[in-house]
N, C-alpha and C positions, 0 to 999 in steps of 0.2 A: 503493499499500500504505500510506502514512504517514496518509493522509486516512483510510483504512478503520479504520484501529487509534486514531485520533483520535475519529471518530465511534462506535466501540464503545465507547471510554472515556466518552465523552457519555452516550451512551444509557443505560450500565450505571450511572453515578454519577445519573442523574435517577431511572432506576427504584429503586436503593437508596432515593434521599431520599423518593419515594413510598413505598415499602416502610415506612420508618421511620416516615413519618405514620401508616401504616395500624397500626404496634405501638404507638404513643402513643395511640390512640383509646381511649377507655373500653370496657372488655370485651373488648378485643382478645386474641386468643389468641398467646401466644409464639411460635408457629411463624412469624409476621412478621419476626421477628429473623433467622431463615435468609437468605432473599435480601437483607436488608440488609448482612449480611456480606460475602456471595458477590458481590454487586453491587458492593460498594467495592472488593472484592479485585480484581475483574475491571476495574473502570474504573482503578485503578492501575496495574495491569500492563499494560494497553492502553496508558495513557499512558506508561508507561516504556518499550515496544517502539516507541511511535512518536518517543521520543526516542533511541533507540538506533539509529533507522533513520535519523536527521539532522534531525528536525524541530528548529527552535530553541526552546529552552527558554520565553522570551518569548512565542512565536507560540502555542505549544503550550498554555501554561497560561493565556495571555489566552481563547483560543478556548474551551477546555475549561470555564474558569470562567464566562464570559460566557454561554454556551450553554446551560450548566448552570441560570444563574440564569434566564435568560428561559424556557427549555423548562419548567423547574419551575414557575415563577408560571402559565404558561399551562394545562398540565396540571393543576394542583392547583386552577384555578378551574374547569376543566370535570369533574372527578373528585370533589371535595370542595366544591363550590360556594363558594370561597373568594373574598373580592372581589377586585376586577381593576379599579381606578380609570383614568380618562382619564392622571393623571398617570402612574400605573404602566405604563401601554402607552406613554406617551411615552419612560419610562427604558427600556423593553425596546427601543424604536426607537433611542436612544441607543446602548445596548448593542451592537446590530448595526452600527452607523455606526461603533463604535469598534474592534471586531472588524475590519471591513474596513479600517480604517485602520492597523490594526497589521500585518495580513497585506500591504497595499500597500505599508507602510513597510519591512517584512522584504525585499521583493524588490530594494531598493535597496542 
């Protein structure tokens, strides 16, 4: 259940951030701000619930933030044709390794 809540927090945060990008585009309709607010509300609620169910704060926040950065970069490259260099991909790889190390370290 904890991992499901954390996954929901990540998906909602990434979705809200992508909608924020849509809202900031030239000629965008103000309606895009509704999913931004709702997405961030659901993201923080899901994160709080994961913490309430016993997930350690350092693990939860580290995974939430790192996964959010990595997924947002990848999806924005696909959706908005934003630049994604080899250096950025290496950084995403380092984020993944870092998250794994935090998770493994928390088990001891």
